[in-house]
C-alpha positions in Angstrom: -1.9 39.3 32.7 -0.5 35.8 31.9 3.1 35.2 32.7 5.2 32.2 31.4 7.6 31.4 34.2 10.4 30.2 32.0 11.1 29.7 28.3 11.9 26.2 26.9 14.8 25.3 24.8 14.0 24.2 21.3 14.9 20.8 19.7 14.2 19.9 16.1 11.4 17.5 15.6 10.1 15.6 12.6 6.8 13.8 12.2 7.4 10.3 13.2 5.2 7.6 14.9 7.7 7.1 17.6 7.5 10.7 18.8 4.7 13.1 19.8 4.6 16.8 20.6 4.2 15.9 24.2 7.5 14.0 24.2 9.7 16.7 22.8 12.0 18.7 25.0 14.0 18.1 28.1 13.7 14.5 29.2 12.1 13.8 32.6 13.7 11.2 34.8 10.4 9.5 35.7 9.8 5.8 35.2 7.9 5.3 31.9 7.7 1.6 32.1 4.3 0.0 32.3 3.3 -1.3 35.7 2.3 -4.8 36.5 -1.4 -3.9 36.0 -0.6 -2.9 32.4 1.7 -5.8 31.7 1.3 -7.2 28.2 2.1 -10.9 27.8 2.8 -12.1 24.3 3.1 -15.4 22.8 5.6 -14.7 20.1 8.6 -12.5 19.5 7.8 -9.0 18.1 9.9 -7.4 15.4 9.1 -3.8 15.2 9.9 -1.8 12.0 9.7 2.0 12.0 11.4 4.8 10.1 13.4 5.8 13.3 14.8 4.0 16.0 12.9 4.3 19.4 15.7 6.6 20.7 17.9 9.3 19.4 21.6 8.5 18.7 24.0 11.4 19.4 27.8 11.9 19.8 29.4 13.5 22.8 32.6 15.7 22.6 34.7 12.6 22.4 32.7 11.3 19.4 31.3 8.4 21.4 27.8 7.4 20.7 25.1 7.7 23.4 21.3 7.2 23.6 18.8 10.1 24.2 15.3 9.2 25.2 12.5 9.7 22.7 9.5 8.9 24.8 6.5 9.1 22.4 3.2 7.2 22.8 4.3 4.4 20.5 7.6 4.0 22.3 6.0 3.9 25.7 3.6 1.2 24.7 5.7 -1.0 22.4 9.3 -0.8 23.7 8.5 -2.7 27.0 6.8 -5.4 25.0 9.8 -5.8 22.8 12.0 -6.1 25.8 9.8 -8.6 27.5 9.5 -10.9 24.5 13.1 -10.5 23.5 12.1 -9.0 20.3 13.9 -6.6 17.8 13.5 -3.1 16.7 14.6 -2.0 13.2 14.9 1.7 12.1 17.1 4.4 10.7 19.7 5.5 13.1 19.4 9.2 12.2 23.1 9.4 11.3 24.5 9.2 7.8 28.1 8.7 9.0 27.3 5.8 11.3 29.7 2.8 10.3 27.6 -0.4 9.8 30.2 -2.2 12.0 29.7 0.3 14.9 28.0 -1.3 17.9 24.8 0.5 19.1 25.6 1.6 22.7 23.7 0.2 25.7 21.3 2.3 27.7 22.8 4.5 30.5 22.4 2.7 33.9 20.4 5.7 35.2 18.1 5.7 32.2 14.4 5.1 33.1 12.9 5.6 29.7 10.8 2.8 28.1 13.8 1.8 25.9 16.2 1.4 28.8 15.7 -2.4 28.7 16.4 -2.6 25.0 19.9 -4.1 24.6 22.1 -3.3 21.7 21.6 -6.9 20.4 17.9 -6.0 20.0 18.5 -3.0 17.8 19.1 -3.3 14.0 20.0 0.0 12.4 19.3 0.6 8.7 22.1 2.4 6.9 21.1 4.6 4.0 23.1 6.9 1.8 22.4 10.6 2.5 21.4 11.4 -1.1 19.1 8.5 -1.3 17.6 9.2 2.2 16.9 12.8 1.4 15.1 11.9 -1.9 13.1 9.3 0.0 12.3 11.3 3.2 12.1 14.9 2.1 11.2 14.2 -1.5 8.7 11.3 -1.4 7.5 11.0 2.2 7.2 14.8 3.0 6.8 16.2 -0.5 4.3 13.6 -1.8 2.8 11.2 0.7 2.3 13.5 3.5 0.2 16.1 1.7 -1.6 13.5 -0.4 -2.7 11.3 2.5 -3.8 14.4 4.3 -6.2 15.3 1.4 -4.1 18.2 0.2 -3.1 17.0 -3.3 -2.4 20.5 -4.6 0.7 20.5 -2.2 2.0 17.1 -3.5 4.8 16.8 -6.0 5.0 13.6 -8.1 8.5 12.7 -9.3 9.6 9.3 -10.5 13.2 9.7 -9.1 11.7 10.4 -5.6 9.5 7.4 -5.8 12.5 5.2 -7.0 14.4 6.3 -3.9 11.4 5.5 -1.7 11.4 2.0 -3.1 15.2 1.6 -2.6 14.9 2.6 1.0 12.0 0.3 1.6 14.0 -2.6 0.1 16.8 -1.9 2.6 14.4 -1.9 5.5 13.0 -5.2 4.0 16.5 -6.8 3.9 17.2 -5.8 7.6 13.8 -7.2 8.6 14.5 -10.5 6.9 17.8 -10.6 8.7 16.1 -10.0 11.9 13.5 -12.7 11.2 16.1 -15.3 10.2 17.9 -14.6 13.5 14.6 -14.9 15.5 13.7 -18.1 13.8 17.1 -19.6 14.4 16.9 -18.7 18.2 13.4 -20.2 18.4 14.3 -23.4 16.6 17.3 -23.8 18.9 15.1 -23.6 21.9 12.7 -26.2 20.4 9.9 -23.5 19.8 9.5 -24.3 16.1 5.7 -23.9 16.4 6.0 -20.2 17.5 5.4 -17.8 14.8 7.2 -14.3 15.0 5.2 -11.1 14.3 6.6 -8.4 12.2 5.0 -5.0 12.8 5.6 -2.3 10.2 4.7 1.3 11.0 3.6 4.2 8.9 3.7 5.8 5.6 7.4 5.8 5.2 7.4 2.0 4.8 4.3 1.3 2.6 6.0 -1.2 0.2 8.6 -2.9 2.5 6.2 -5.8 3.1 6.2 -6.7 -0.6 9.8 -8.0 -0.5 9.3 -9.5 3.0 6.3 -11.5 1.9 8.0 -12.7 -1.3 11.2 -13.8 0.3 9.3 -15.5 3.2 7.3 -17.5 0.7 10.4 -18.4 -1.3 12.4 -19.5 1.8 9.5 -20.8 3.7 10.1 -18.4 6.6 7.2 -18.5 9.1 5.9 -15.1 10.3 2.9 -12.9 10.7 3.0 -9.5 8.9 1.2 -6.5 10.3 1.0 -2.8 9.3 -0.3 0.3 11.1 -0.8 3.6 9.6 -0.5 6.6 11.9 -1.8 9.2 9.4 -5.2 9.3 7.6 -5.9 7.0 4.6 -7.5 9.1 1.8 -10.5 8.4 -0.3 -10.3 6.8 -3.7 -10.6 10.1 -5.5 -7.4 11.3 -3.8 -5.5 8.0 -3.7 -5.9 7.6 -7.5 -3.9 10.7 -8.1 -0.7 8.9 -7.1 0.9 7.4 -10.1 2.0 4.3 -8.2 -1.1 3.9 -6.0 -1.4 0.1 -6.9 2.1 -0.5 -5.6 1.3 1.1 -2.3 -1.9 -0.8 -1.9 -0.2 -4.1 -2.8 2.6 -3.3 -0.3 0.0 -2.8 2.5 -1.9 -6.0 1.4 1.3 -8.0 1.6 0.6 -8.0 5.3 -1.9 -10.3 7.1 -3.3 -7.6 9.2 -3.7 -3.9 8.6 -4.6 -1.4 11.3 -5.9 2.3 11.0 -7.0 4.7 13.6 -10.6 5.0 12.8 -13.2 3.0 10.7 -13.4 5.8 8.1 -9.7 5.1 7.0 -10.6 1.3 6.9 -13.4 2.0 4.6 -11.3 4.3 2.4 -8.7 1.6 2.2 -11.0 -1.3 1.3 -12.7 0.9 -1.3 -9.3 1.7 -3.0 -8.5 -2.1 -3.0 -11.7 -2.8 -4.7 -11.7 -0.1 -7.2 -8.0 0.1 -8.1 -6.8 -3.5 -7.7 -10.2 -5.3 -8.5 -10.0 -7.2 -5.1 -12.9 -9.0 -3.6 -13.9 -7.4 -0.4 -16.2 -8.0 2.6 -17.0 -4.6 4.0 -19.0 -6.0 6.9 -16.2 -8.1 8.2 -13.5 -5.8 7.0 -11.8 -8.4 4.9 -9.9 -8.0 1.5 -8.8 -10.8 -0.7 -5.7 -10.5 -3.0 -4.2 -13.5 -4.9 -6.0 -15.9 -2.8 -4.9 -14.4 0.5 -7.4 -12.8 3.0 -6.1 -9.5 4.6 -7.8 -8.5 7.9 -8.5 -4.7 8.3 -9.4 -3.1 11.7 -9.8 0.2 13.3 -7.4 0.5 16.3 -7.5 4.0 17.7 -4.3 4.7 19.4 -4.4 6.1 22.9 -1.9 7.8 25.3 -0.3 6.8 28.7 -3.2 8.3 30.5 -2.1 7.7 34.0 1.4 9.1 33.2 0.0 12.4 32.2 -2.2 12.5 35.3 0.9 12.1 37.5 2.6 14.8 35.5 -0.3 17.2 35.9 -0.5 16.5 39.6 3.2 17.2 40.3 4.0 19.9 37.6 4.7 23.3 38.9 2.7 26.3 37.7 4.0 27.4 34.4 1.3 30.0 33.5 0.4 32.6 36.3 -2.7 34.6 36.8 -5.0 32.1 35.1 -7.7 33.0 37.5 -7.8 36.5 36.0 -7.1 35.9 32.3 -8.3 32.6 30.9 -6.1 30.7 28.4 -7.1 29.3 25.1 -4.4 26.8 24.2 -3.2 25.4 20.9 -0.2 22.9 20.7 1.0 21.6 17.4 4.0 20.8 15.2 4.3 23.7 12.7 2.6 22.1 9.7 0.1 23.2 7.2 -2.3 20.4 8.1 -2.7 21.8 11.6 -4.8 24.7 10.6 -2.7 27.3 12.5 -3.7 30.1 10.2 -7.4 29.4 10.6 -7.1 29.1 14.3 -5.6 32.6 14.5 -8.2 34.1 12.3 -10.9 32.4 14.5 -9.6 34.0 17.6 -9.3 37.4 15.8 -13.0 37.1 14.8 -13.8 36.3 18.3 -12.3 39.6 19.5 -14.1 41.4 16.7 -17.5 40.0 17.7 -17.0 40.1 21.4 -14.7 43.0 22.5 -15.7 42.2 26.1 -13.0 39.5 26.1 -10.2 42.0 25.7 -7.8 41.7 28.7 -9.8 38.7 30.0 -8.7 36.1 27.4 -5.4 35.1 25.9 -4.6 32.7 23.1 -1.4 30.8 23.7 -0.1 28.8 20.7 2.9 26.4 21.1 4.4 25.5 17.7 7.1 22.9 17.6 9.6 23.6 14.7 9.4 21.0 12.0 11.2 20.5 8.6 12.8 23.8 8.8 14.9 23.0 5.7 11.8 22.9 3.6 10.8 26.1 1.9 7.0 25.6 2.3 7.4 25.3 6.1 9.6 28.4 6.3 6.9 30.3 4.4 4.3 29.0 6.7 6.2 30.2 9.7 6.6 33.6 8.1 2.9 33.9 7.4 2.1 32.9 11.0 4.5 35.5 12.4 3.0 38.2 10.3 -0.5 37.2 11.2 0.2 37.1 14.9 1.9 40.5 14.7 -1.1 42.0 12.9 -3.5 40.7 15.5 -1.4 41.7 18.4 -0.9 45.2 16.8 -4.6 45.6 16.4 -5.9 44.5 19.8 -3.0 44.9 22.3 -3.3 47.0 25.5 -0.4 48.4 27.6 -0.7 45.3 30.0 -2.2 42.7 27.6 -1.4 41.1 24.3 -4.1 38.7 22.8 -1.7 36.2 21.5 1.3 34.6 23.2 3.3 32.4 20.8 6.0 29.9 21.6 8.0 28.8 18.6 10.1 26.0 20.2 9.9 23.0 22.4 8.8 22.5 26.0 9.3 19.6 28.2 6.5 17.3 29.6 6.3 19.0 33.0 5.8 22.4 31.3 3.3 21.0 28.8 1.3 19.2 31.4 1.1 22.4 33.5 -0.2 24.3 30.5 -2.7 21.6 29.7 -3.9 21.6 33.3 -4.3 25.4 33.7 -5.8 26.2 30.2 -9.6 26.9 30.1 -10.0 25.7 26.5 -8.0 23.5 24.2 -8.4 24.5 20.5 -7.5 21.4 18.5 -8.5 22.2 15.0 -6.4 20.5 12.3 -7.5 20.6 8.8 -6.7 16.9 8.6 -5.1 14.6 11.2 -4.7 10.9 11.7 -5.7 11.0 15.3 -4.3 13.9 17.2 -3.0 13.0 20.7 -2.9 16.7 22.0 -6.7 16.4 22.5 -6.3 13.3 24.6 -3.3 14.7 26.5 -5.3 17.9 27.4 -8.2 15.7 28.8 -5.8 13.6 30.8 -4.4 16.7 32.4 -7.8 18.2 33.4 -7.6 17.2 37.1 -9.0 20.5 38.7 -11.4 22.9 37.3 -12.5 21.2 34.1 -11.9 23.0 30.8 -13.5 22.6 27.4 -12.1 20.7 24.4 -12.9 22.1 20.9 -12.1 19.6 18.3 -12.1 19.4 14.5 -14.1 16.6 13.0 -11.3 16.1 10.5 -9.0 14.7 13.1 -9.4 10.9 13.9 -10.2 11.9 17.5 -13.2 13.9 16.3 -15.1 10.7 15.7 -14.4 9.3 19.1 -14.4 12.2 21.6 -18.1 12.9 21.3 -18.3 15.1 24.4 -16.0 17.7 22.8 -17.4 20.7 20.9 -16.9 19.9 17.1 -16.2 22.7 14.8 -15.3 23.1 11.2 -11.9 25.0 11.1 -12.9 26.4 7.6 -15.9 28.0 9.1 -14.3 31.0 10.9 -17.5 32.6 12.1 -18.9 29.3 13.5 -15.5 28.4 15.1 -15.6 32.0 16.8 -19.2 31.3 18.0 -18.1 27.9 19.4 -15.3 29.6 21.3 -17.7 32.1 22.7 -19.9 29.2 23.8 -17.0 27.4 25.5 -16.0 30.5 27.4 -19.4 30.8 28.8 -20.2 27.1 29.4 -21.5 26.5 33.0 -19.5 24.5 35.3 -22.0 21.6 35.5 -21.9 21.0 31.8 -18.1 21.2 31.7 -17.9 18.7 34.5 -20.2 16.2 32.8 -18.4 16.4 29.3 -14.9 16.3 30.8 -15.8 13.4 33.1 -17.0 11.3 30.1 -14.0 12.3 28.0 -11.5 11.2 30.8 -13.3 7.9 31.5 -13.0 6.9 27.9 -9.4 8.0 27.4 -8.4 6.2 30.6 -9.9 3.0 29.4 -8.7 3.3 25.9 -5.1 4.2 26.7 -2.0 3.3 24.7 -1.6 0.0 26.6 -5.1 -1.0 25.5 -4.2 -0.1 22.0 -1.1 -2.4 22.1 -3.2 -5.3 23.6 -5.9 -4.8 20.9 -3.3 -5.0 18.3 -1.7 -8.2 19.7 -5.1 -9.8 20.2 -6.1 -9.0 16.6 -3.1 -10.7 15.2 -3.2 -13.6 17.7 0.0 -12.8 19.6 -1.4 -12.4 23.1 -0.6 -15.2 25.5 -4.4 -15.3 26.4 -5.4 -15.9 22.7 -7.0 -19.3 22.5 -7.8 -19.2 18.7 -6.0 -17.4 15.9 -8.2 -14.5 14.8 -6.5 -14.5 11.4 -7.9 -17.9 10.6 -11.2 -16.5 9.3 -11.1 -16.1 5.6 -13.2 -14.8 2.8 -15.7 -17.2 1.4 -14.5 -19.0 -1.7 -15.1 -17.2 -5.1 -18.6 -18.1 -6.1 -21.0 -17.5 -9.0 -22.6 -14.6 -7.1 -19.4 -12.7 -7.2 -19.5 -12.5 -10.9 -23.0 -10.9 -10.7 -21.0 -7.9 -9.5 -18.2 -8.3 -12.0 -20.1 -9.0 -15.1 -23.8 -8.2 -14.7 -23.4 -4.8 -16.3 -21.2 -6.1 -19.0 -23.3 -8.9 -20.6 -26.7 -8.0 -22.0 -29.4 -10.2 -23.6 -28.7 -9.4 -27.2 -25.0 -8.8 -27.8 -22.6 -11.5 -29.0 -20.0 -12.5 -26.5 -16.3 -13.1 -27.2 -14.2 -14.9 -24.6 -10.5 -14.4 -25.1 -8.5 -16.7 -22.7 -4.8 -17.3 -22.1 -3.8 -20.9 -21.6 -0.9 -21.4 -19.1 -1.7 -20.0 -15.7 -5.3 -19.1 -16.8 -7.0 -22.3 -18.0 -4.4 -24.6 -16.5 -2.1 -24.3 -13.5 1.5 -23.3 -14.1 3.7 -26.4 -14.0 7.4 -27.4 -13.9 7.3 -28.3 -17.6 4.9 -27.1 -20.3 3.9 -30.6 -21.3 2.4 -31.3 -17.8 -0.1 -28.4 -18.1 -3.0 -30.5 -19.1 -6.5 -28.9 -19.4 -8.8 -30.1 -16.6 -11.6 -32.1 -17.8 -14.3 -29.9 -16.1 -12.8 -26.8 -17.8 -12.8 -28.5 -21.1 -16.4 -29.6 -20.7 -17.6 -26.0 -19.9 -15.5 -24.6 -22.8 -17.1 -27.2 -25.3 -20.6 -26.3 -24.1 -19.8 -22.6 -24.6 -18.3 -23.2 -28.0 -21.6 -24.7 -29.2 -23.6 -21.7 -28.3 -24.3 -19.5 -31.3 -23.8 -16.1 -29.5 -20.4 -17.1 -28.0 -17.0 -17.2 -29.6 -13.9 -18.5 -27.8 -10.3 -17.7 -28.6 -7.4 -19.2 -26.8 -4.2 -17.2 -27.1 -0.9 -18.4 -25.8 2.9 -18.1 -26.1 3.0 -21.7 -27.1 3.2 -22.6 -30.9 -0.1 -22.9 -32.7 0.2 -26.6 -33.1 1.0 -27.1 -29.4 -1.9 -25.0 -28.1 -4.4 -26.8 -30.4 -3.2 -30.2 -29.2 -3.3 -29.1 -25.5 -6.9 -27.6 -25.7 -8.3 -30.0 -28.3 -11.7 -28.3 -28.7 -13.3 -27.8 -32.2 -14.9 -24.7 -33.5 -12.8 -22.1 -31.5 -10.0 -19.7 -32.6 -6.5 -20.6 -31.7 -3.7 -18.0 -31.5 -0.1 -19.2 -30.9 3.2 -17.4 -30.3 1.5 -14.5 -28.6 -0.8 -14.0 -31.5 1.9 -14.1 -34.3 -0.1 -17.2 -35.8 -3.9 -17.5 -35.8 -6.2 -20.3 -36.9 -9.9 -19.5 -37.2 -12.6 -22.2 -37.0 -13.2 -22.1 -40.7 -9.6 -23.0 -41.4 -8.4 -19.6 -42.3 -4.9 -19.0 -41.0 -3.0 -15.8 -40.4 0.8 -15.5 -39.9 2.6 -12.3 -39.1 5.8 -12.0 -41.0 9.2 -12.0 -39.2 12.5 -10.8 -40.7 14.8 -13.5 -42.0 17.8 -12.3 -40.0 15.8 -12.9 -36.8 16.0 -16.7 -37.2 19.8 -16.6 -37.1 19.8 -14.3 -34.1 17.4 -16.7 -32.3 19.7 -19.7 -33.0 22.7 -17.9 -31.6 20.7 -16.8 -28.6 19.7 -20.4 -28.0 23.3 -21.6 -28.3 24.6 -19.0 -25.9 22.0 -19.9 -23.3 22.6 -23.6 -23.6 26.3 -23.1 -23.3 26.3 -20.9 -20.1 23.0 -21.0 -18.1 21.2 -24.2 -18.9 22.0 -26.0 -15.7 20.6 -26.5 -12.1 17.1 -26.9 -13.4 17.1 -24.1 -16.1 16.5 -24.9 -19.7 15.4 -23.4 -23.0 12.3 -24.0 -24.9 12.3 -23.5 -28.7 9.0 -22.3 -29.9 9.8 -21.5 -33.6 9.7 -17.7 -33.7 9.8 -17.5 -29.9 12.2 -18.7 -27.4 11.7 -19.2 -23.6 14.3 -19.6 -21.0 12.8 -21.3 -17.9 14.2 -21.2 -14.4 11.4 -22.3 -12.3 13.3 -25.4 -11.0 16.5 -23.5 -10.2 17.3 -23.3 -6.5 16.6 -20.0 -4.8 20.3 -19.6 -3.9 21.2 -19.5 -7.5 18.2 -17.8 -9.0 19.3 -14.2 -8.8 22.7 -14.9 -10.4 21.3 -17.1 -13.2 18.5 -14.7 -14.1 21.0 -11.8 -14.2 23.4 -13.7 -16.4 20.6 -14.8 -18.7 19.4 -11.2 -19.2 23.0 -10.3 -20.1 23.1 -13.0 -22.7 19.8 -11.8 -24.1 21.1 -8.2 -24.6 24.4 -9.5 -26.0 22.5 -11.5 -28.6 20.4 -8.4 -29.6 17.2 -9.3 -27.7 15.2 -7.5 -25.1 14.4 -10.0 -22.3 10.7 -10.1 -21.6 10.3 -11.3 -18.1 7.4 -13.9 -17.6 6.5 -16.1 -14.7 9.7 -17.8 -13.7 10.8 -17.5 -17.4 12.4 -15.1 -19.8 11.2 -14.8 -23.4 12.7 -13.6 -26.6 10.2 -12.2 -29.1 10.7 -11.1 -32.7 11.2 -7.3 -33.3 7.7 -6.5 -34.3 5.0 -4.2 -32.7 2.5 -7.2 -32.9 1.4 -8.5 -29.5 -1.4 -10.2 -27.8 -3.4 -7.0 -27.6 -3.2 -6.2 -31.3 -3.8 -9.9 -32.2 -7.0 -9.9 -30.0 -8.4 -6.9 -31.7 -7.5 -8.4 -35.2 -9.4 -11.5 -34.2 -12.4 -9.5 -33.2 -12.5 -7.6 -36.4 -12.0 -10.6 -38.6 -14.7 -12.6 -36.8 -17.3 -9.9 -36.4 -16.6 -7.1 -39.0 -15.4 -3.6 -38.7 -18.4 -2.6 -36.5 -17.6 -5.4 -33.9 -17.3 -2.9 -31.1 -21.0 -2.0 -31.4 -22.2 -5.6 -31.4 -19.8 -7.6 -29.3 -19.2 -7.8 -25.5 -15.6 -9.1 -24.7 -14.3 -10.9 -21.6 -10.5 -11.3 -21.4 -8.7 -13.4 -18.8 -5.0 -13.9 -18.8 -1.7 -12.1 -18.3 -0.8 -8.5 -19.0 -0.1 -9.0 -22.8 -3.5 -7.7 -24.0 -4.7 -5.6 -21.0 -3.9 -2.1 -22.2 -5.1 -2.8 -25.8 -8.5 -4.0 -24.4 -8.7 -1.5 -21.6 -12.2 0.1 -21.7 -13.2 -2.3 -24.5 -13.5 -5.6 -22.6 -14.0 -6.7 -19.0 -10.6 -7.9 -18.1 -9.3 -10.3 -15.5 -5.7 -10.6 -14.5 -5.0 -14.2 -13.5 -2.0 -14.5 -11.3 -1.3 -15.8 -7.7 1.3 -13.1 -7.1 0.2 -10.2 -4.9 2.8 -7.8 -6.2 2.1 -7.9 -9.9 0.9 -4.6 -11.5 -2.0 -4.9 -13.8 -4.3 -2.6 -16.0 -7.1 -5.3 -15.6 -10.5 -4.5 -14.1 -10.4 -7.4 -11.7 -8.0 -10.1 -10.4 -8.5 -13.9 -10.2 -6.0 -16.0 -8.2 -5.9 -19.0 -10.7 -7.6 -21.5 -13.1 -10.1 -22.5 -10.5 -11.5 -19.0 -10.3 -11.5 -18.8 -14.1 -13.6 -22.0 -14.3 -16.1 -20.3 -11.8 -16.2 -17.4 -14.2 -16.8 -19.7 -17.2 -19.6 -21.4 -15.4 -21.2 -18.0 -14.7 -21.0 -17.1 -18.3 -22.6 -20.4 -19.3 -25.4 -19.9 -16.8 -26.1 -16.4 -18.1 -26.0 -17.5 -21.8 -28.3 -20.3 -21.2 -31.0 -17.9 -20.2 -31.2 -16.5 -23.7 -33.8 -17.7 -26.2 -32.3 -19.9 -29.1 -31.2 -18.0 -32.2 -29.9 -18.8 -35.6 -26.4 -17.7 -36.4 -25.7 -16.0 -39.7 -22.1 -14.9 -39.6 -20.2 -16.9 -42.2 -16.9 -16.4 -40.2 -18.5 -18.0 -37.2 -20.1 -20.9 -39.1 -19.1 -24.1 -37.5 -16.6 -25.8 -39.6 -15.8 -29.5 -39.7 -13.7 -30.8 -36.8 -10.2 -29.7 -36.8 -8.0 -32.8 -37.0 -4.7 -32.5 -35.1 -2.8 -33.7 -38.1 -4.6 -32.1 -41.0 -2.1 -29.3 -41.5 0.5 -30.5 -44.1 3.9 -31.4 -42.8 5.6 -28.7 -45.0 3.4 -25.9 -43.7 4.7 -23.3 -41.3 2.5 -24.3 -38.4 5.3 -24.3 -35.8 8.2 -22.7 -37.5 7.0 -19.3 -38.5 7.6 -17.7 -41.9 10.7 -15.4 -42.2 10.9 -12.6 -44.7 13.3 -10.1 -45.9 13.3 -6.9 -43.9 11.2 -4.2 -45.6 9.0 -6.6 -47.5 5.8 -6.4 -45.6 3.7 -8.9 -47.5 6.2 -11.5 -48.9 5.1 -14.8 -47.3 6.6 -18.2 -47.4 3.4 -20.4 -47.8 3.5 -24.0 -48.7 1.7 -25.1 -51.8 -1.7 -26.4 -51.1 -1.3 -25.1 -47.5 -4.1 -23.5 -45.4 -5.5 -20.2 -46.7 -3.4 -17.3 -45.3 -4.7 -13.9 -44.6 -2.5 -10.9 -45.5 -1.1 -8.8 -42.7 -3.9 -6.4 -41.6 -3.2 -2.8 -41.9 -4.2 -1.4 -38.5 -4.7 2.4 -38.8 -3.8 4.3 -35.6 -6.8 4.0 -33.2 -7.3 5.1 -29.6 -8.4 1.5 -28.9 -4.9 0.2 -29.5 -2.0 1.2 -27.4 
């Protein structure tokens, strides 16, 4: 009979990277600081950002704040380094009623926890409203991200309001982090260490998108730092990740960092695959590199360890907690109560063992320790009830007067008790359905200091890919798992010794301090680093890269239509539109392509038609100005979309209001005829938020919806016509109604036409911003990459045999003279019509031939 010598008090625990099951319960007063042999010397201050602070804040009877130790693996490894390098730790305080002005208390003088050396000045608490935090944590983190990233999408709930709360909280964390970074840089500069680059280390799934804001502000304010992210849970495959409606935002948030770490290589591969397939990023799977907006992100597997020596000490000194283990062998399970841990399957496995092998009755007991978690969530309460009923059924079925097959602790135990249970258990049954790493397996191995036991491990835990000497078992295969249990119970001593020796040697070497050093070395923050490992970059975009992008899109017979934006695509964005001159090499390639019979080029821009013609200056191509409201074909045929007459008066009023109130400090208004653009690129950063907010208010006041562009705000006429519909119109008028069967399209530019051309064209979003969302197939960082794409197209088209062109629409017309359009034509000032009159044009006498407005019937190709 197995007897537990005492029962442990229960403390509520949540899943958090700063805590582990082994750390929950009554705090031991042992020194958890790393000894000199494990000292980590860093070359830069470390700013750690996690959902929770590294200790628990609580109030005493007098209402005074005090710290309570939270000695998880992460805290044990990282806190001493933060203390040593005079870094900072940012996290939620755990208290909704904490006044932002309240000072965090210092550690108790007798406190020997790893966080004891963290002064209050090194702690920056994040303050969040209770309603927002509940929507963020319970709603999005636990209700959506947790099940999704553990490959259980049927349990995930997708709600826009929860995601909005998630983004709000991440924004608050980012603001606190930027505050910490500015403070750190100020201290470094004051000491003359202006060459030292602080490291910001963001942890886990609660803070996926915080780095977006941090990166953006750092670039705007020229704040030096290195950004790193580590995920403590699994990263799912593409098929699972794509279910999340805002998956691209999460990927971009992670990729705002310079370095990204996961537990095992499988998670790295999943992440890189998602970046390639969802964001269209270039990747190097061999070197674990990803490129986004011209930046290279380094990805690496960093399996976390445990404070191995600490658990050995505990196992050596811990008193006996389970009696009579020489008579009744113990099969042990230790987990948070969570549906990912496979508790139901584990109990069923033990039941099957007793069914198949009744000889184990009164000789074996299954001890399951379940730490309460998320008890306010209905799903977790239901899981507890199901486990209680199942245990009751098994015990009722097999129990004897002096023996019950299952002993169940629903509560928390301290480290001494847990170490004793680890030490004295014959088998550890660690069989989660999905787990990031699972430190219980490692802790069990560390405590096997006497008669070696057997570790049974699920391959669906990160540890399953590393602890090769464990017996791997699929928790879904109940019969096979029962057979593995039987094998473990009968394993001879010599085999147990060999397996456990190898497991212990590996875990002792790859302990939590080694994990910490590996991270710091990977980001170039160790004092011993001679070279910065983040210097290595992906090779520049080459013609070979477009073999992958476009080889399956271009064949040897179809015609090719290139639809290209101008600003930001063919030319770099500049402080003034007049400075955006087409590079000579780009112009030469376009001219050669324009002379190929199977290629048609269209340049579409928000500029006026006359201006875009003058800026490009290439004959025999199609030009579309004002986002496609006016189009000029190579044969001289011109299309103009009608605009209500009242719109002109509104536009003039908007321009007057903007000029009167917000055209200062580098901001100005550009009149484009039927369009108006308010530019604020040259406005100082300190004034930008206010001036943009005020400009948007003026747009709304004048009756316009502000369309945000790159450092600009646009006013557009009240029509449903846009670059997407204009692109499809151009394709139909150039190639006929059956164009989709005979033409291959490549579009490169901004988001204006992406949705309309999605699935029809191979699309490239050209933007240097890592945070922009897009429906494009691929991303290009800027005009240089577009030029490489055009050279690839030229190379492919030159392989074709010469052919005679027969399409009258594409017949090469005489050269377009820049001043051939009559002065009284509406080439820059668009026609205005009475509302309701769809085909009443103002066309100058003897002006260019004007096509009527096309009647585009509803089509699945147009969104």
